[in-house]
C-alpha positions in Angstrom: 1.2 20.6 16.6 1.3 21.9 13.1 -0.3 19.6 10.6 0.3 19.4 6.8 -1.9 17.2 4.5 -0.6 15.4 1.4 -1.9 16.9 -1.8 -3.4 13.6 -2.8 -5.0 11.7 0.1 -8.2 9.7 0.7 -10.9 8.4 -1.6 -9.8 7.9 -5.2 -12.1 8.1 -8.2 -12.8 4.4 -8.3 -13.6 4.0 -4.6 -15.8 7.2 -4.5 -17.7 5.9 -7.6 -18.3 2.5 -6.0 -19.4 3.9 -2.7 -21.8 6.3 -4.4 -23.3 3.6 -6.6 -23.7 1.3 -3.6 -25.3 3.9 -1.5 -27.8 4.9 -4.2 -28.8 1.2 -4.5 -29.4 1.1 -0.7 -31.3 4.4 -0.7 -33.6 3.3 -3.6 -33.7 -0.5 -3.1 -36.7 -2.3 -4.5 -36.0 -5.4 -2.5 -35.1 -6.2 1.1 -31.9 -8.0 0.1 -28.8 -6.3 -1.3 -25.6 -8.2 -1.1 -21.9 -7.6 -1.7 -19.4 -10.3 -2.4 -16.7 -9.4 0.2 -16.3 -5.9 1.7 -17.1 -3.0 -0.7 -13.7 -1.5 0.1 -10.9 -2.1 2.6 -12.1 0.2 5.3 -14.1 -1.2 8.1 -15.5 2.1 9.4 -16.9 3.1 6.0 -18.3 -0.4 5.3 -20.0 -0.5 8.6 -22.1 2.5 7.6 -23.3 0.5 4.6 -24.1 -2.5 6.6 -26.2 -0.3 8.9 -28.1 0.8 5.8 -28.9 -2.8 4.9 -26.0 -4.1 2.9 -25.3 -7.8 3.5 -21.7 -8.9 3.0 -21.1 -12.5 2.0 -17.7 -14.3 1.3 -19.1 -16.7 -1.2 -21.6 -16.6 -4.1 -23.1 -19.9 -2.9 -24.3 -18.1 0.2 -26.3 -15.5 -1.8 -29.9 -16.6 -2.8 -30.9 -16.7 -6.5 -32.6 -13.6 -7.9 -30.8 -11.3 -5.4 -29.3 -7.9 -6.0 -25.5 -8.2 -6.0 -23.1 -5.3 -5.8 -19.7 -6.1 -7.3 -17.1 -4.2 -5.4 -14.5 -1.9 -6.8 -11.8 -4.6 -6.8 -13.6 -6.5 -9.5 -14.3 -10.2 -9.9 -13.3 -13.1 -12.2 -15.1 -14.0 -15.4 -16.4 -17.2 -13.7 -18.1 -15.2 -10.9 -19.9 -13.1 -13.6 -21.1 -16.2 -15.3 -22.2 -17.9 -12.1 -24.0 -14.7 -11.0 -26.0 -14.6 -14.2 -26.9 -18.2 -14.0 -28.4 -17.5 -10.5 -30.5 -14.7 -12.2 -28.9 -12.0 -10.0 -29.5 -8.3 -10.6 -25.8 -7.1 -10.9 -24.7 -3.6 -9.9 -21.1 -3.5 -11.1 -19.0 -1.0 -9.2 -15.7 -2.4 -10.5 -13.1 0.4 -10.9 -12.8 1.3 -14.6 -9.0 1.1 -14.2 -9.4 -2.5 -13.0 -11.8 -3.2 -15.8 -9.1 -2.1 -18.3 -6.7 -4.7 -16.8 -9.3 -7.4 -17.3 -9.6 -6.4 -20.9 -5.8 -6.4 -21.4 -5.4 -9.8 -19.7 -8.2 -11.4 -21.7 -6.9 -10.0 -25.0 -3.3 -11.1 -24.6 -4.3 -14.4 -23.1 -6.5 -15.1 -26.1 -3.5 -14.3 -28.3 -1.5 -17.0 -26.6 0.6 -14.9 -24.3 1.5 -16.0 -20.8 0.2 -13.4 -18.3 2.4 -12.0 -15.5 0.7 -10.0 -12.8 2.7 -7.8 -10.4 1.0 -7.7 -7.0 -0.2 -9.6 -4.0 -1.6 -13.0 -5.0 -4.2 -13.1 -2.3 -5.6 -9.6 -2.9 -9.1 -9.6 -4.3 -8.1 -7.4 -7.3 -5.4 -9.9 -8.3 -7.7 -12.9 -7.8 -10.2 -11.2 -10.1 -7.6 -10.3 -12.8 -6.3 -13.8 -12.8 -9.8 -15.0 -13.5 -9.7 -13.4 -16.9 -6.8 -15.7 -18.1 -8.2 -19.0 -16.7 -6.3 -18.5 -13.4 -3.1 -19.3 -15.2 -1.2 -16.1 -14.5 2.3 -16.0 -13.0 2.0 -13.7 -10.0 5.1 -11.8 -8.8 5.4 -9.5 -5.8 9.1 -8.9 -5.6 12.4 -8.8 -7.5 13.6 -11.9 -5.7 10.6 -14.0 -6.9 11.6 -13.4 -10.5 14.8 -15.3 -9.9 12.9 -18.4 -8.8 10.8 -18.6 -12.0 11.9 -20.4 -15.2 10.6 -18.6 -18.3 10.2 -20.4 -21.7 12.2 -18.7 -24.4 9.6 -19.8 -27.0 6.7 -18.1 -25.2 5.4 -14.6 -25.4 4.6 -12.8 -22.1 2.5 -9.9 -21.1 2.9 -8.1 -17.7 0.3 -6.0 -15.9 0.2 -4.6 -12.4 -2.1 -4.4 -9.5 -3.5 -0.8 -9.6 -2.1 0.0 -6.2 1.4 -1.5 -6.7 4.5 0.5 -5.7 5.8 2.2 -8.8 9.5 1.9 -7.9 9.0 -1.8 -7.1 7.1 -2.4 -10.4 9.9 -0.8 -12.4 12.5 -3.0 -10.8 10.5 -6.1 -11.4 10.0 -5.2 -15.0 13.7 -4.5 -15.5 14.6 -7.9 -14.2 11.9 -9.6 -16.3 13.3 -7.9 -19.5 16.7 -9.4 -18.7 15.1 -12.9 -18.7 12.3 -12.7 -21.3 12.9 -12.1 -25.0 9.3 -11.3 -26.0 7.7 -9.2 -23.2 4.8 -6.7 -23.5 4.7 -4.3 -20.6 1.5 -2.6 -19.4 2.0 -0.3 -16.4 -1.5 -0.5 -15.0 -0.8 1.3 -11.7 -3.6 3.8 -11.7 -2.7 7.5 -11.8 -4.3 8.2 -8.4 -2.0 5.6 -6.8 1.1 7.2 -8.5 0.1 10.7 -7.4 -0.7 9.5 -3.8 2.7 7.8 -3.4 4.6 10.7 -4.9 2.9 13.4 -2.8 3.4 11.2 0.4 7.1 10.9 -0.5 7.5 14.6 -0.9 5.6 15.5 2.2 7.5 13.0 4.3 10.7 14.8 3.5 9.4 18.1 4.9 7.8 17.0 8.2 8.9 15.5 11.5 6.6 12.5 11.3 3.9 11.0 9.1 0.4 9.7 10.0 -1.0 7.3 7.4 -4.7 6.7 7.7 -6.3 3.6 6.2 -7.4 0.0 6.6 -4.9 -2.5 7.9 -5.9 -4.8 5.0 -5.7 -2.0 2.4 -2.9 -2.7 0.0 -2.5 0.9 -1.1 -2.5 2.2 2.5 0.2 -0.2 3.6 2.4 0.8 0.6 2.1 4.4 1.8 3.2 3.3 5.2 6.3 1.5 3.8 7.2 4.5 1.7 6.9 7.0 4.5 8.6 5.0 7.2 11.7 4.8 5.0 11.9 8.6 5.3 10.5 9.6 8.6 8.9 8.2 11.8 5.5 6.9 10.7 2.2 6.0 12.5 -0.2 3.7 10.7 -3.8 4.0 12.0 -7.4 3.4 11.0 -9.0 6.0 13.3 -7.9 8.8 15.7 -8.4 6.5 18.7 -5.2 4.7 17.8 -3.0 7.8 18.1 -1.0 8.1 21.4 -0.4 11.6 22.4 2.7 10.6 24.4 4.4 9.3 21.2 3.6 12.4 19.2 4.4 15.3 21.6 8.1 15.3 20.6 7.2 16.2 17.0 6.5 19.8 15.9 5.1 19.1 12.4 3.1 16.1 11.4 2.3 15.1 7.8 -1.0 13.3 7.1 -1.9 11.1 4.1 -4.6 8.5 3.6 -5.3 5.4 1.5 -7.8 5.3 -1.3 -10.5 3.8 0.8 -10.3 6.3 3.7 -13.4 8.6 4.0 -13.0 12.4 4.5 -14.7 12.3 7.9 -12.1 10.0 9.3 -9.2 12.1 7.9 -10.8 15.3 9.4 -11.1 13.7 12.8 -7.4 12.8 12.8 -6.3 16.2 11.7 -8.4 17.9 14.5 -6.8 15.5 17.1 -3.3 16.3 15.9 -3.8 20.0 16.0 -4.7 19.9 19.6 -1.4 18.2 20.6 
């Protein structure tokens, strides 16, 4: 089988930065205990390597002892978690993606000005939970055009909209268009990161030129699943985390396969998938 790779696939700047910072801490750790609040990134295979190195993953700050070293993951955290971490005298290693940090700053600034905050994205995603924490968890969170119709906006209020960094660009534009038809005073901040836009565009273009697409990334990875949805609307698409999930019998009928990967997918996993496909 012939294999073509999307121009933009795999680790983005923010994830690569976070993983390097975390690995450096584990390599040079001065204490036995290094914790992360939730998984560093949404890729089980990559995170497992860090756990083997000694990283301890906890789902609550209450479970992490005082005076511990805490790695804040790339998705970022709320203002409250920062405050609580400092009160526990934790040594904080902040790997929050700079693009996410920028959203925190925007939300805090406009919230302090009295604007109502609207976040476009998945309400349960850790990035959105963190962003909402910079406006006292008072944001309106929207994930589809249809949801806009179910919200009553106050004509006397000012609103500011931001987006999850991994949101679908086309979906964001449609939601903003509908918001503009219902809100008189709306400040729009397209905070979808450039890497996400480039990854989605290159996946779209490649999907138009191949017989099938293979999208590699975590099942819980927001940006990976958006790539899956984009590609499957164009061509038969297989969503996998590792090469073991590929079934030769389902792929043999295709002559050319396209490959893309989410922002949390390591190069070594991508390489393994490509080698497997070439042998079909």
